[in-house]
ROMAR-103138 format. One record per residue: residue in three letters; x negated, y, z negated of N, C-alpha, C, CB in turn. Coordinates in steps of 0.1 Angstrom, whole numbers, plus 5000, padded with zeros to 4 digits. Atoms other than C-alpha are relative to their C-alpha. Glycine has a CB too. Layout:
N
alaXYZXYZXYZXYZ
...
This chain:
579
met498650015002866335818432500349864996500850045012
asn499750135004867735528412501249955008500450004985
ala499050074992870235278426501450064997500149854996
ala498749945003873235438408500250135007500250024985
ala500049874993872435788421500249985015498850084997
glu500050034986871935638456501549965004499149895004
glu498750054997875335468454501050125000500549904990
ile499149885001877135798443499850095012499750084987
thr500249924988875435988471500749955013498550015003
gln499450064988876635738497501650024999499749865000
met498549995002880235758482500550145004500449974986
asn499649864998880236138485499950055015499350094991
lys500249974986879236138522501449995007499049925006
pro498850014992882136208546500149885009500350135008
arg499850114991883535918565500550055014501049894994
his499649974986884035938603500649885006498850065008
phe499350104993886435738624499950035015501449984995
leu500249974986885035748659500449885009498650045003
thr499650124993885535388669500449904989498849945008
gln499650115010886935068653498949944993500849895008
leu501150055007883434968644499650084988498850005010
asp500349925012883335248618500749944988500450145002
leu499350055011885735048597499949854999501550035001
ser500150145002885534698582501449945004499649964986
pro498750064997888234438591501050024988499849855002
leu499149985012889634478555500650145001499249984987
glu499549865000889834858559501150015011498950105002
leu499049994989891634818593501449944995499549935012
arg498750075005894234578577500750094990499749864994
gln499449915010894734828548500650125007498950044990
ile499449884993895335118572501349965007499050055011
ile498750054993897934908592501149984990499749885008
asn499050035011899634798560500650134994499449914989
arg499549885005899835148547500950085010498850094997
ala499249944990901235278580501449935000499449985014
thr498750075001903935008577500850044988499749845000
glu499349955012904735118542500650145002499050004988
leu499649874997905035478553501250015009498950095005
lys498950014991907335388581501349954993499749925012
ala498950055008909535188558500650104991499649874992
met499549895008909735478534500850105008498850074993
arg499349914992910735708562501449955004499250035013
asp498850074996913435458574501050004988499849865005
arg499150005012914835448538500450144996499349934988
gly499649865003915135828538499250064988501450014996
glu500849955011912435868511499150125005499149894994
asp500849884996910736218513498649994994500850124995
tyr501450015005907036148510499250105009499449855002
arg500649894992905136468520498750044992500950125002
pro501249965008901536468505499250115006499149885000
phe500849894993900336738530500650134997500049975014
val499449875003902637008517499050094993501349994992
gly500949915007900537308508498649995005500149994986
lys501350034995897537168527499850055014499649854998
thr500249964986895937298559499249895007499250135000
leu500650104992895137048585499750065014500849875001
ala500349954987893437118618499749895010498750104999
met500350094989893236938652499250085010501349945006
ile500949944990890437028676499749905011498750054993
phe500250094989890336868710499250075011501449965006
glu500849944989887736928737500849995013498749925002
lys499150014988890336818763501450004995499749875008
ser498649985003894136838764500549884992500850025012
trp499650125007894736478753501550014994499149974988
thr498749975004898436548752500749894991500950025012
arg499450115007899636208740499449994986499949875007
thr500650015013897136188712500350124991498450005001
arg499749885008897736548701501450004995499850135008
val498650005004901536508700500249904989500949975012
ser499850115010901336178681499450044986499449875004
phe500649965013898936328655500950114994498650055003
glu499249905005901136638652501349954994500350105011
ala498850065005904236428647499749944986500649905009
gly500350065013902536228619499750104990498849915002
met500349905010901136538602501350074995499050105006
thr498849945003904536698603500949924991500850045012
gln499250095008906336398588499450004986500049865006
leu500650005013903836408559499850134994498649935001
gly499949885007904336768552499250125005499849994986
asn500849894994901936968573500950105007498949955009
asp499149894994903237308586499850025015499650134993
gly500049994985903037228623501250075005499849865006
glu498849944996906537368623499850155004501049994989
leu500349864997905137728623499450015014499150064990
ala500650004987902937648653501049975011498949905001
arg498950044990905937488671500950125003500849884995
ser499249884999908037798664499450115008500550054987
ala500849904993905338028676499949975015498650024994
gln500150044986904837828708501350015008499449865001
asn498749994993908537818716500350145004501149954990
his499749864998908838188713499050065011499950094988
ala500949964990905638248734500549965014498649954998
asp499550054987907138028762501250085004500349854999
tyr498849934997910438218760499650145005500950024987
leu500449874996908638558763499450005014499050064990
val500650024987906738438793501149995011499049885001
leu498950024990909938328810500850135003501049904994
his499149894999911838648804499450144999501049994989
leu500749875001909338928796499250035012499250014988
gln500849994988907038868825499050124999500850025012
gly501049895002904439108810500550144999499049995011
asp499549875001906739398809500850024987501050035013
val499349985013907639498773501350075001499050074991
ser498749924999910339738785501249915004499850115010
arg498950094996912439438797500849954989499449895008
met499350055012913439358761500050114990499349874995
ser499949905010914639568733499049974989501450004994
ser501050045010912339378709499349875004500649994986
ala500750124997909639118715500249894990498550035001
his499750105010910938948684501349935001499950064986
asp498650054999914438878696500149905012501050125003
glu499650094989915838598718501550015001499649864997
ser498649994996919238598735500649865001500250085012
pro499450134998921538298731500549975014501249984990
gly499650044987922238108763498950025011501250095004
arg501049994990919038208780499049884999499250134998
glu500950115000916537948790498950014990499349985014
gly501050005010914137848763500450064986498950085004
phe499549945012916337998735499949904988501450055001
thr500150095011915437848701500550074987498649954998
gly499649935012916738118677500050155003499249974988
arg499949854998917838488677498850074993501350054995
thr501049935008915338598650498849914997500650054987
pro501150095004911938468638500449904990498850094995
gln499550095010913638328608500849885005500850074989
asp499250104994916138138629499149905007501050065010
arg500950094992913337998651499149914992499150095010
ala500850085009911237888622500849884995499450084988
val499150115006914137688607500349905011501350064995
ala499750094989914937548642498949915003500450085012
ala501250084997911437418645499749904988498850095002
gly500250095011911737238612499450064987499249885004
tyr500549945012910237488588501050014989499350145003
pro498950025009912037458555500550134993499549924989
his499449885006912537828545499950125010499250034987
arg499849884991913338168561499150114996501450045000
gln500849895004910738378543498750015009499649994985
val501150004991908538418574499950145006500249895011
lys500349884992906938698594499549965013499050104992
glu500550034987906038718630499350125006501249965009
asn500849914992903438908650499949965014498650034994
val500050034986903538928688499150105007501450015006
ala500949924992900839048711500149965015498549994995
ile499850034986901139078749498950075008501450055005
gly501049944991898539138776498549984997500350145001
his501350025004895439018758499449875007499849994985
ala500650124993893038768775499949884992498650045005
thr500250115010892538548744500850034987498549974998
pro499449975013894238498711499150084990500349874993
val500949925008891138648694500250155003498549965002
glu499849864996891538968714501450054995499950025015
ala498749975004895238958705500050044985501049885002
ile500149975014894438948668499350134997499249884992
asp500749875001891939238672501050115003498850015010
gly499049904997894739438688501150024989500749975013
leu499049995010897239348661499450064987500649864997
met500749945012894739438633499850155002498749934997
ala500149864998894439778649501350074998499550035014
ala498649955002898239828646500349984985501049935010
ile499950005014898839918610501149914994500150134994
tyr498950085006902239758604499849855003501350045007
his500350144997901139428621498949964991499749995015
arg501150035009897939438601500549974986499050114999
leu499550025013899839468568500849864999501050114996
ala499450135000901839158578499049894998500849975012
phe501150105001898638958582499450004986498950035011
leu500749995013897139088549501049994988499350135000
asp499050025011900339018528499349914990501349945006
phe500650075011899138898494500649864998500050084988
ser499350135003901638608494499949905012501450034997
ile500050084988901138478530498749914999500050085013
asp501150094999898938168533500149895011499849934986
gln499850094989900137988564500250075013501249904998
val499949944987899938068601500249895010498850095003
gly499950084988901137898633499850095012501349935000
val500449924989899838018666500649945013498550025002
gly499650044987901437998701499550095010501649995000
ser500649924989899838118733500549955014498550004999
ala499650034987901038128769499950125009501549945001
ser500149894990900038358798499850134994501249995009
lys500349875006898538638778501150054990499750115010
thr499049975010901338618753499749924988501549975006
asp500450065013900438538717501050034989498550044996
val499149995011902738468688499449944988501449945004
phe500550045013901738438652501149994990498850094995
met499050015010904138298627499449984986500949875003
leu500650005014903338358590500949954990499550144997
gly499250065010904638158562499349984986500549865004
arg500550025014904138058525500249854996500850094990
ser500050145004903237708513500849984987498649954999
asp499350025012904637768478501549995002499750124990
leu498650014998908137838491500349875008500550125008
gln499850134993907737538515500149894990498849985010
ala499950115010907037308486501350014991498850004991
thr498849985008909937458466501349955008500250154997
cys498850054993912437388494500049855002500050075014
tyr500050144998911237038499500349934987498649965005
gln499950085013911036938462501150044991498750034993
arg498949955009913837148446499749984985501349935004
pro500350025014912237168412501150054991498750074996
ala498849975009914737178383499950144995500049904989
asp500149875006913337498369500250115010498750024994
ala499749914989914037668403501550035001499449965013
leu498649994998917737608402500650094990500649864998
pro499349915009920037868387500749934989500950095008
asp499450055012921337808352501050114996499049964989
pro499149885002924538028350500250024985501349975007
pro499849975015925138208317501349954995499950154998
val498850065006927638068293500250084987499949854997
asp499749945013929438248264500149904989501350095002
cys500050085012928838088231500550084988498649934997
ala499549925011931138268206499450134999499849924987
gly500649875000929838598217498550015003500350074988
val501450004997926238498223499849935014499249924989
thr500250064986925138438260498849904999499750125010
val501050115001923238108262500049945014500449904989
thr500250084988922037878290501049895001498649955002
arg499150124998924237618306499449874995500349995015
ser500650125005921837348297500149994985498550005004
phe499850005015922037448260501449964997499650134994
met498650035003925737438261500449865003500950105008
asp499750144997925837098278499549914989499349975013
gln500650075011923536968250500950014988498650044997
leu499249975012925737128224501349925001500450154999
cys498750074999928936968238499849854998500550035014
asp500250145002927336628238499749964985498849965008
ser500450035014926436658201500850064989498550044998
val499149945010929436818184500449894990501350065007
pro499650105010929936628151501550004997499250034986
asp498650015003933336508140500550114991500449864995
ser499649905010933336758111500250145006498950014990
ala499849874994933137048136501250005009498850035009
leu498850004992936236938155501150074993500449865005
phe499049925006939137168148501149914994500550105009
gln498950075006941737038124500950114994499649904988
pro499149905005944837258117500349984985501350015008
pro499650025013945937318081501349924999500250134992
trp498750075002948837108066501150105001500049934986
pro499049894998952037288076500750054988501049945009
glu499449965013953337298040498950064991500749884993
ala501049935008951537558019500449994985499950145004
cys499749995014951237587982500850124996498750004992
pro499249885004953537827963499150134999500649974986
asn500949885001950438057957499350035014499049974990
gly500549974987949638057994498849925004499650145001
val501250084996946637817993500449905011499449934987
arg499750094989946437618025499349874997499650055014
leu500650135003945737248023499649935013501149914993
arg500650074989943737018045501049895005498749934997
lys499150094994945736798069499649864997500050025015
asp500450145003943636478064500249974986498649985004
tyr499850035015943836508026501549984998499550124991
met498650015003947536558026500749885007500850135005
glu499550124994948136278050499849884991499449975014
arg500350115010946436048025500950014988498550004996
phe499249985012948436207997501449955003500050154997
cys498750044996951736148015500249855001500450075013
ala499950154998950935788022499949934986498849965009
asn500250075014950035717985500050114990498749925000
pro499949895009951235997962499749954985501350075000
pro500250045014950135987925501349984993499150114993
ala498750035007952835847902500450124992499949884992
asp499649895008952636147879500450125007498850034991
ala499649884992953336387907501449995004499150015012
leu498750024995956636237916501150064990500349865003
his499049955008959736407903500949894995500850115008
gly499050095006962036227879501450055002499749984985
arg498549974999965636307870500250154997500849914991
gly499749875004965336657856498950105003500450014985
gly501149904998963436987861499950045015498749954995
glu500249954986962137177891499149915008499350144999
tyr500850084992960537017920499850075014500649865003
phe500249964987959137087955500149895010498550075001
leu499950104990959836907987498750005009501250025009
leu501250014992956636788004500149895010498749984991
cys500150114990955536558032501250005009499949874993
gln498949984991958036698056501449974994499849925013
gly498750025007960836688030500249864995501150045008
gln499850145004960236318022499849974985499149915008
leu500450025014958836357987500450124991498549974999
arg499849905010959936537956498950004990501449984992
ile501249995008956936667937500350094988498850055008
arg499849925012957136797901499450145002499549934987
ala500549864998956837177901498850034992501250104996
glu501249975008954437187872498849935005500349954985
trp501150074994952236927888499550075012500349855004
met500449934988952237117921499350134997501350025008
arg500749875003951337447905498649984995500850084989
asn501350035005948437297887499149955011500049894989
phe500850054988947237127919499650125009500949905008
cys500349894991947437447939499150104993501350075004
asn500949915007945737657912498549955000500550034986
ala501350065000942737417912500049885009499649974985
pro500050114991942737207943498849904998500050045015
pro501150105001940636887941499050015012500549864998
pro500949994988937536857963500649935012498749934996
gly499550054987938436817999501550035003499849855001
ala498649984998942036927995500350145006500749994987
glu499849864995941737308002499550025014499450104990
tyr500449964986941637428038499250135000501350015009
arg500849885002938737668038499650075013498849954993
phe500349944987938637768075501050105004499949895011
ser499149894996940138058094501249955007499250095009
gly498950044992942437848114499850035015501250064995
lys500349974986940737978147499249895005499450135001
his500850104993939137748172499750055014500749875000
tyr500349984986937537748206500249875008498550045001
met499850104990938537538236498850005009501450015007
met501250004992935437428254499649865003498850084994
cys500650134996933337148270500949925010499849914987
glu499450094990934236888296499849854995499550025014
pro498649965002936436708286500250104989501049884998
glu499849895010937936988265500049954986501350075003
lys500050035014937336988228500450134992498649954995
lys499749895009938837198200498950014990501449994994
ile501149995009935837328180500350114990498750025008
ala499749915010936237498147499150135002499749944986
ala500749884998935337868150498850024991501050124999
glu501149985009933137878119498849925004500549964986
trp501250094997930937588130499450065013500549865002
leu500549954987930537718166499350134999501150005011
glu500649875002929838078156498749994992501050094993
ser501250025008927237968131498949945009500249914988
val501050064991925437748157499550105011500649885007
cys500449914989925538018184499250124995501350065006
arg500749895006924338298161498649964997500750054987
asn501350055005921438088149499149925011500149914988
thr500850074990920237938182498750075003500949995013
ser501349944997916637998193500050095012499049895001
glu500149914989915538258218499949915013498850094999
asn500250084988914637968242501449965006499249884997
asn498750044995918337878245500950125004500749934989
arg499249884996919538238249499750035015499650124991
tyr500149984986920138338285499250135003501450015007
ala500949884997917338578297499850025015498749984993
asp500149994985917638528335500850125004500449885007
ser499349894994918838808357501449965005499350075011
gly498750054994921638588371500050015015501150084995
val500249984986920338678406499449875006499250135004
tyr500650114993919538398431500050025015500849874996
tyr500149994986918638348467500249875007498750065004
glu499950124992919538098494499050025012501449975004
met501049974990916238118514499649875007498950074994
cys500450124994915837748522500949965012500049894990
ala499250054988916937588555501249924996499149935010
val498850085006919037338536500450084988499649854997
pro499749905010920837588514500149944986501350075003
phe499850025014920437568477499550134993499349874994
arg500349875007920237848451498749994993501250034991
val501349995007916837948439500050134992498850005011
arg500049895009916538168409499050115004499749964986
ala500949894996915138518415498850014991500850134999
asp501250005008912838498385499149895003500550004985
tyr500950114996911538168397499150045012500849875004
leu500749954989910638328430499050114996501050065011
gly501049905005909038618411498849934994500750084989
thr501150075006906938368392499049955011500449884991
leu500750054989905838208425499250125006500849945011
asn500749894994904938558439498850044991500950125001
arg501149965009902838638408498949905001500550014986
arg501050105000901038308409499250005013500749864999
gln500750004987900238338447499250135000501150005011
gln500849884999899138698444498850014990500950124997
met501150005009896938638414498849925005500449944987
leu501150074993894838408436499250095009500549885007
gln500649914990893938708458499250114993501150065009
pro500749895007891538998451500950114996498950055010
asn499249895005892739308433500150115011499350064988
leu500049904990891839528463499649945013499150124996
val500350054986891839458501499850135008501049915006
val500349894991890239708525499849955014498850094996
trp500250044986890239698563499650125007501249935006
pro500850124997887939698582499249964987499050045011
pro500850055011885939478558498750074999499949855000
asp501449955002882639588544499049935009499649994985
lys501150054991879739548569500649945012499149914992
ala499550064988882139448596499450065013501650025000
thr500549954987880939488632501049975011498649935004
gly499150024988882739498666501450054998500049855002
ile498749945002885539708653500450095012500050084987
ser499549924989887639868680500050154996501549965004
pro500049865004887240248681501350075001499050075008
val498849934996890840318691501249934996500050025015
phe498750055002894440278682500950075010500550014985
tyr499149944991897140338708501450004993500149925013
glu498649995006900840268698500449864996500950065010
glu499350125003902940008682501550044997499449934987
ala498549985003906739968676500349934987500849945012
pro499949855000907640128653498750075000500950054989
asp501249934998905040398658499750084987500050095012
pro500349935013903240518626499550155003498849934993
leu500449864996901940828646500850035012498550015003
pro499249984989904840918668499650125008501550024996
asp500549884993903241248678498649985006500050124991
tyr501350024994899941088689500149875008498949994989
ser500150124992899540838718498749934998500250045015
val501450065002895840778711499550064987499150025012
ser500749955012894040798678498849904997500950014987
gly501150095004891040638660500649884993499050074992
tyr499750135007891140288644500350044986498849905001
pro499649975014893040318611499349924990501549994998
leu500550075011891540228578501149984990498850084993
ser499050035010893640068551499549954987501049905006
val500350055013893539998514501349954994499450124991
glu498850055007896039778495499549954986500649885009
val500250045014896239718458500949884997500250114990
asn499250115003897339378446501250034991499149894994
pro498949975009900839398431499849954986501349935005
gln500250055013899539208401499050094992499549865000
val500949915008897139488391501050094992499150095009
ala499049945009898939638361499950165001499749964985
gly499949865001900039998359500250075013498750054994
pro499849924988900740278384498750025008500650134997
val501149984991898540328414500150145006500049895012
val500149864995897540688424498850025009500150114989
leu501249984991895340768454499550144997500549995015
lys500649875003892941048445499350055013498949984989
ser500749954988890941068478499849885009498750074997
phe500250104990890440868510499250075011501349935005
arg500849924990887540988533499249905009499150094992
leu500850084990885640868564498950095004500949965012
phe501249934995882140958575499449935012499050014988
arg500750064989880240908607498550024998500450075014
glu501550005002876540818605499350055013499549864996
glu500749944989874341028627498650034996500750135005
gly501449975004870541008625499749984986499650135005
gly500350025014870640878590500950084991498650024997
ala499149915008873041158579501549965002499850145004
arg498650034999876741128572500850135002500549934987
thr499249894997879141368588501549974998499850045015
pro498650035003882741388575500850005012500550104989
val498950004989885541298599501150084994500449855005
glu499049915006887841588591501449985005499550145002
asn498750014994890741538615500649874998499950045016
thr499450135004892641258598501450034995499149934989
arg498650005005896141178586500149884990501150005011
leu499750105010897040988554501449955001499650054986
leu498750065001899940748554500149924987500349915013
asp499750085012901440618522501549994999499550074988
ala498550025002904940538508500850135003500349944987
gly499349874998905840908509499950065014499550094990
ser500249944987904440998543500349915012498750065001
asp499850094989905040688564501450035007500049854994
pro498849964993907640788590501049895002499750065014
asn499250124998909040438592500449934987499449905009
glu499750055014909240378554499749864998501450034997
arg500450145001907340048556498949984990499549955013
phe501150015010904540128531500649984986499150125001
ser499750005014904740028495499250104993499749864994
asp500849905008903440248467498649954997500850034988
arg501450055002900240038468499349985013500149874992
gln500650014987899440068505499750145005500949925010
phe500549874995897440348521499249985013499150084989
ala500750014987896140408556499550145004500949945011
leu500749874996893740678569499849995015498750034993
phe500149994986894140758606499150115005501450015007
pro500749904993891340938624500950055012498649965005
leu499149954990893341158648499350005014500650134997
glu500750014988890641128674499349875001498950125002
arg500750134999889040808688498750004993499849975015
leu501350025006886040678669499049985012499949884991
glu501050024989882740658689499749865001498850094996
trp500450134997881540348705498649974993499849975015
asn501350055006878740148687499450104990498949985012
thr500449915010878640378657500449954986500750145003
arg499750045014878440318620500750104993498649964993
tyr499249915007881040468598500049954985501450005005
his499950035014881340488560501350054994498850074993
ala498749965006884540498540499950004985501149905005
glu499950005015885240578504501450044996499050104994
val498749985005888440568484499950014985501049895004
val499949985015889140688448501449984996499450144996
leu498750035005892140538430500150014985500449865005
ser499750025014893640558396500949884999500850134994
leu499450135002894640208386500449994985499249885005
gly499650015014896740198354499350104991499749874995
gly500749895008895040528343498550005000500549984986
ser501450014999891540408350499650045014499449864996
val500549974987889540558379499249895006499250144999
phe500850104993888240318405499650055013501049875002
glu500649964988885940388434499649885009498950104998
lys500450104991885340178465499350065012501249915005
arg500749954988882740248492499649885009498750084996
trp500450114991882140038523499750065014501149905001
ser500349954987880940068559500449895010498450025001
phe499750094989881639918593499450075013501649985002
thr500649964987880339948629501049975011498649945002
thr499150024988882439998660499349925011500550145005
arg500550094989882139778690499150075010501249955008
gly500949954989879339828715500549975013498649944998
thr499550024986879839838752499149905007500050135008
pro500850114993878739548775499050055010500949915007
ala500949944991876739788797499750144996500650005015
pro500349865004875140138795501350095001498950055008
leu498849925001877740398785499750145006500450024985
ile500049864994878340718806501250074995499949995015
arg498949925005880440978789500450125009499650054986
ile499549894992882541218809500650114991501149955010
gly499649905008882941548792500750115008498950064992
glu499349894994884841878799499150075011500450104990
leu500949934991881742018817499449915010498950074992
thr500650104990880941708837500650035014500349864996
glu499649974986881041798874499449895009499750145004
ser500750104992878641538887499449894991499050065010
leu500650115007877341198876499149925009501049914994
gln500950094993874440978887500349864995498550044999
met499750135003875340608888499149905008501449965002
pro500850104993873340288897500849935011499449904990
leu499450084990874040078927499849864997499450035014
asn500150155002874839708923499749974985499049945009
arg500250025014874839738885501150054992498650064995
asp498849955008877539768858499650124991500449884991
val500049905010878040078838501450014994499550145006
ile498749985007880740178813500250155000499949954986
ile499749865001882440508818501050024989500650055014
tyr499149965011884240678789500450145001499349974987
tyr499449874999886540978793500850024988500850025013
pro499349995012887641078758501450065002499350094990
pro498649944998891441148755500150134993501049904995
thr499649885006893041468746501449984995499850135009
his498650015005896341528728501050015012500350114990
his499149974989897841648761499849895012499750135006
glu500350104990896141378783499449884993499150065011
pro500650115008895841058762499449895009501149944992
tyr500450114992895440808791499250055012501249915005
thr500849934991892540958809499649935013498850054994
leu500450084989891640668832501249935007499049904996
glu498850074995895240558839500250025015501250034993
lys499749974986895540728873498750055008501150115001
leu501349974993891840758884500149965015498849944993
val500150034986891440778922498650035004501150095008
ser501349994995888140718939500050025015499149884996
phe500149984986887340858973498549985004500450155004
his501350044995884340698991500149945013499349914989
gly500050064987883340569024500249855000498650035007
ala499750144999884040219037498849924997500549975014
asp501250075002880440119033499749974985498850075006
ile500250015014880840138995501349934994499850144993
glu498950075007882939898973499950044985500049855002
leu499949975014884139978938500649894992500750144998
asp499450105009884639708912500350084987499049884997
phe499549915011886739878884500849914991500850125005
glu499250085010887939698852500250084988499249874996
gly499749925011889739888826499849934987501450055001
leu500150065013888639808790501050064991498650034995
asp498849945006891240048776500450125008499750044985
tyr499549894992893040358787499050115002501250064994
asn501049904999889940568783498649955004499950084987
thr501350064998887140328791500149895011499449934987
ala500050104989886240108821498649965004500750065012
arg501250054994883539888835500050035015499849854997
val500049964986882440018869498749955007499950165001
arg501150044992880139878896500250045015499849844999
phe500049974986879440028930499049905007499550155002
thr500850094991878139788957500050055014500549854999
gly500149964986877039858992498550015005500750145002
thr501449994995874039909015499750145005499949905012
gln500349864995874440269026500650104990500750025014
cys499549905009874940589007501350065006498950114999
ser498849944996878240769008500450104989501249895001
asp499549905010879841078992501249934993500550125008
ile498950065008882040968963500550124991499449894991
glu499349915009884541178944501149934992500650125009
trp499050055009886641088914501050114997499449944988
arg499049915004889941258907500849944989500950055012
phe499450055012891541228873501450054998499250034987
ala498649965001895141258861500150144995500749914990
asp499949865005894341598844499550105010499250014987
gly500449914989893141738877498550025001500550144997
lys501449995000889441698869499449935012499449954987
arg500750064989887141618898498549994996500150085013
val501450035002883641458895499449945012499949914987
asn500750054989881141398922499049894995499250115008
ile500950115004879241068920498849995010500849865000
glu501250024992875641038932499449864996499050124998
leu500650135002874340688936498550014999500449905010
glu501549995001870740628925499349955012499649914988
gly500850044988868240608954500650065012500149855001
cys499449944988870440808977499550155001501550005000
């Protein structure tokens, strides 16, 4: 490696700041000087936000509250979206104060009530703005009762409406708040964030203006008003007309009256006309000749109509303005919808077509098609219970839903031809027949777009099983097929399945097992009210993994008769190994 290549390699290596010894005295002075400059800019009210649209992360092995807060404050001042995290944390703390793990205590986990402790805003949009986020185009997902934020995300991705919020083609920011098994996820957009901070000129509405019957932009009309030539300014005709009706120019006649030709003036005899407001006698013969063939610049050749416009007001000759307006370029003609939105925290009008351009730009960065679960995904939950609103109001328990979304920027209509699921068994694929398709036409809550589709297995998927999905779509008239696979989550211990014919089970002593009692339509929560009858010499460690699955461990030194009674009336005798 030559010296130049070695130098480039060193320059491209990341720099780390672990101690002051990592920086030279000159670099330390430069950092301090730059910090002083930034503070001075802030004090002057200058908006310097180089982090807008960028993602920054802070990772601490310990709490380090003072360091974290100071870094967060600095990142926020420079444009990072810590506001979303702050909003999410505020709401998580509020829910812990007032929900206390019981969802039924509130009409909606997304609402806050004014006057209650911890209140920061009635709606997610209000809370985002209160936390300093610059716009209201946010979404919020809330999960309650999960041990970790990761488990909370897994649960939300099983709930189809919450999943669609996460997978929105325009969302690219997230802030997370967690407190006592309550997790809040605030979702935002960096492009709108930058728009609200920067207020670009092309985002501002340009109201339509009438230009002699042609609708043009305000900016064009402003330019036109600044450049009206003197020749275009309206001049009325001379009030005295010729005998033959020819109208005369005012400026020409003012000069004529000030200095009339000697041969035009009337002498002592013959006909004459009174001109110049009755001040001059003009020979009739001269006047007739003049009117029959007016000299250049004498005849008034305009309609006499004019337009009052511009600030300050100007009288502009109709002929000139109508010609300019008719012949203006398409760029100057008003093509906007005239619709605008006030979505920023500090209100200002943003053109609807500008927002449409942002949407298209953001969405074009994303893939044409998004499926969930992803291809070759593992650890997928086999079950979906309920969410509010409920996509399956007649089912309390179903299988994990599959979803397909087509990017709005894919041209042409989208038609779903087929959507199928298969279970892999011994190398063969068995169709999962008992399913329900949700789309824009069948969604009971009318939340699906015409490019979103979900397939719900109406029975739970099996644990630790590979599934295959296939979808056939017509995209703009062309047929498109997508095939992928995923594997459901395995159990942390050997699985024991309780079936309809199960009357007795053999279980180990002092070792974990997983029991699974599949739900039915009439009894969805099969383990919710399980009662175990056993002697005092046996202890049962029971941990519910979901409403149909639990980790079980029997401990003890002596054998005992054990009977389980389930909510549906089923009874099962348990025999411990070695007894």
